[in-house]
Structure formats: C-alpha cells, structure tokens
C-alpha positions as CSV (number, residue, x, y, z in Angstrom):
1,M,12.9,-4.1,16.5
2,P,16.0,-3.3,15.9
3,K,18.7,-2.7,19.0
4,C,19.5,0.9,19.7
5,E,23.0,1.5,18.6
6,S,24.9,4.7,18.8
7,N,24.9,5.8,15.3
8,Y,21.7,3.9,14.5
9,A,18.7,5.6,13.1
10,A,15.8,5.4,11.2
11,A,14.5,7.4,8.6
12,I,10.5,7.7,8.7
13,V,8.3,7.8,5.4
14,R,4.4,8.4,6.0
15,L,1.6,8.5,3.4
16,D,-2.0,8.5,3.3
17,F,-4.2,7.7,1.0
18,Q,-7.9,6.8,0.4
19,Y,-9.1,3.8,-1.0
20,A,-12.1,0.7,-1.2
21,H,-12.4,-2.5,-0.1
22,R,-14.3,-5.4,1.2
23,F,-13.7,-8.7,3.2
24,M,-15.4,-11.0,1.0
25,H,-16.2,-13.7,3.2
26,Y,-16.7,-11.8,6.7
27,P,-20.0,-12.1,8.0
28,G,-20.9,-9.0,9.2
29,E,-21.3,-5.4,7.5
30,A,-17.8,-5.2,5.9
31,Q,-18.1,-7.5,3.6
32,F,-20.0,-4.7,1.8
33,L,-17.4,-2.3,-0.4
34,H,-16.6,0.4,1.8
35,G,-13.7,3.2,2.1
36,H,-11.0,4.3,4.5
37,S,-8.2,6.7,4.4
38,G,-5.4,4.5,5.2
39,L,-1.9,5.5,6.8
40,L,1.2,3.8,5.8
41,E,4.3,4.3,8.0
42,I,7.6,3.2,6.6
43,E,11.1,2.9,9.5
44,I,13.8,2.8,7.3
45,G,17.5,2.0,9.3
46,G,20.6,2.7,9.0
47,E,23.6,4.8,10.2
48,V,23.6,8.3,9.9
49,D,25.3,9.6,7.2
50,E,28.1,11.9,8.6
51,K,28.2,14.5,5.4
52,T,24.2,14.7,4.8
53,G,23.0,14.0,8.4
54,F,20.5,11.7,7.0
55,A,19.7,7.8,7.8
56,Y,18.3,7.9,4.3
57,P,17.2,10.9,2.2
58,I,13.4,10.8,3.0
59,K,12.4,12.4,-0.4
60,E,13.8,9.8,-2.2
61,A,12.6,7.1,0.1
62,Q,8.8,9.0,-0.2
63,K,9.2,8.5,-4.1
64,L,9.8,4.8,-4.2
65,A,7.2,4.0,-1.5
66,W,4.7,6.6,-3.3
67,D,5.2,4.7,-6.7
68,I,3.5,1.6,-5.1
69,A,0.6,3.6,-3.0
70,D,-0.3,5.4,-5.8
71,N,-1.8,2.1,-6.8
72,F,-4.1,1.8,-3.7
73,H,-4.8,5.5,-4.0
74,H,-8.4,6.3,-4.9
75,G,-8.3,2.4,-5.4
76,T,-10.6,-0.4,-5.5
77,L,-9.3,-3.5,-3.5
78,F,-10.4,-6.8,-4.0
79,Q,-9.3,-10.0,-3.3
80,E,-8.5,-12.8,-5.6
81,G,-11.7,-14.7,-6.5
82,D,-14.2,-12.1,-5.4
83,P,-16.9,-12.6,-7.9
84,L,-17.5,-8.8,-7.7
85,L,-14.2,-7.8,-9.8
86,E,-15.4,-8.5,-13.0
87,L,-18.5,-6.7,-12.5
88,V,-17.0,-3.4,-11.3
89,L,-14.1,-4.1,-14.7
90,L,-17.6,-4.7,-16.8
91,G,-19.3,-1.7,-15.2
92,Y,-16.3,0.6,-15.7
93,E,-16.2,-0.6,-19.6
94,K,-19.7,0.4,-19.8
95,A,-19.2,3.6,-18.6
96,D,-16.7,4.0,-20.4
97,I,-13.8,4.4,-18.1
98,R,-11.8,1.0,-18.3
99,S,-9.4,3.4,-20.0
100,G,-8.4,5.3,-17.6
101,A,-9.4,8.9,-16.4
102,P,-8.5,11.6,-19.2
103,N,-5.9,13.7,-18.5
104,T,-4.2,11.6,-15.8
105,T,-1.4,9.3,-15.8
106,P,-2.0,6.1,-14.1
107,P,0.2,4.9,-11.7
108,K,2.8,2.4,-12.8
109,K,1.8,-1.3,-12.8
110,L,1.9,-3.8,-9.9
111,D,2.4,-7.9,-10.8
112,H,3.6,-9.5,-8.0
113,P,2.2,-12.9,-6.4
114,L,0.8,-10.8,-3.4
115,V,-0.5,-8.3,-5.4
116,W,-1.5,-7.1,-9.3
117,S,-3.2,-4.2,-10.7
118,Y,-5.2,-3.0,-13.3
119,P,-3.8,0.8,-12.9
120,E,-6.2,2.6,-15.6
121,C,-9.2,1.6,-13.6
122,R,-7.3,1.8,-10.3
123,V,-8.1,-1.7,-9.1
124,V,-6.0,-3.4,-6.9
125,V,-6.4,-7.3,-6.6
126,T,-4.5,-9.0,-3.4
127,K,-3.5,-12.9,-2.8
128,K,-4.6,-12.2,1.0
129,V,-7.5,-10.3,2.5
130,S,-6.9,-6.6,2.8
131,S,-6.4,-6.2,6.5
132,C,-4.0,-3.9,8.4
133,E,-1.3,-6.3,9.0
134,N,-1.4,-7.6,5.0
135,F,-1.3,-4.1,4.0
136,C,2.2,-4.3,5.9
137,E,3.4,-7.5,4.4
138,M,2.2,-5.9,0.9
139,F,4.2,-3.2,1.1
140,Y,7.0,-5.0,2.4
141,E,7.0,-7.3,-0.2
142,L,7.1,-4.2,-2.3
143,L,9.4,-2.3,-1.2
144,K,12.1,-5.1,0.8
145,D,14.8,-4.9,-2.6
146,K,14.8,-1.0,-2.5
147,L,14.7,0.3,1.3
148,N,16.0,-1.3,4.3
149,I,12.7,-1.7,6.4
150,K,12.6,-1.8,9.8
151,K,9.1,-1.7,10.6
152,I,5.9,-1.1,8.9
153,T,2.7,0.2,10.6
154,F,-0.7,0.3,8.2
155,R,-3.8,2.3,9.7
156,S,-7.1,1.9,7.9
157,S,-8.8,4.2,10.9
158,S,-8.4,5.5,14.3
159,L,-9.3,2.3,16.1
160,N,-8.0,0.3,13.5
161,A,-3.9,-0.6,12.7
162,A,-1.2,-3.1,12.6
163,S,2.7,-3.0,12.5
164,R,5.3,-5.3,11.4
165,C,8.9,-5.3,12.2
166,Y,11.5,-6.8,9.8
167,E,15.0,-7.5,11.0
C-alpha cells in the first residue's frame, strides 16, 4: 500500500457493469453460464495539483477506464479453450446478431495477451479464470500505461471481492 505523504492523494474511479461468465473447470454450479453486477474501483495516485486541487482529473480517468470496461458491460466472458465459445459465436450468427446490435457502436477491440474480444458480439476471452482476483490483474494490465494505478478492487457480488495493490 502506498505510504501516506503530505501531498499524496488518490482519485478513485468506480464503474459498474453487468456481465456473464462461467468457471470452465469448476466442479459446482458456477460451471454454468451465470451473471453478475461487477463493481470496479481504481485508485489513481498522485500529488494534489495546487491549481486544480485534483490528484487526477476524474472525468478523464473514468473515460479511460470505461473504454476498457465497456467490453465487459452486457458481455459474456469465456476462458481460452472453453468449448462453449464457438457455440455461442455460432448461435449469434444463426440469430443474426454476430455483426452487432443495430444502432449501437461496439466497444473498442481488446487485443492483449491476457484478454481479447469480439466487440461486435460483446464476447471477451480471458487467458485466466474470470475471478475477481484476475479481473484486478486484467484491468491493471490494460490501464497501467494510461493511469498511475495504486490499487484495484473488483467486486462481483456483496460476498465476493478482491483487491490488488501496485507500487
């Protein structure tokens, strides 16, 4: 955790989105597709700017974070190698929704070693299990070059959450 210094502060971005996923190798009911309301919280550290009074302009941080989170909003996540992925993509094609919903702009495509997307289908593929701990890592990796992230917390329910701190 960052040390508290006299002029240190953290701007905090909170975003919520709905998503569906499954744990491919889980022996219980979470192996089935199910949904969550995810809450992402990102602490962006810095010194308070004497002119603006901000550690970081929150609207700018929200936009940068939402450009990534939008891929997950109303999306379905599959772990790499999940046999349901191709079936869902084929089902979307048969239902004539593979090319995206009418009158909407799909999110920006994700193309990263940990996570990539089919934005027109609102499908995301993850290298690792889509746990709260791994959500923290994915968002950090996707945003670390744009924001001075000190901590990420991800919550998928009132009982399930994880945090990761970054120096």
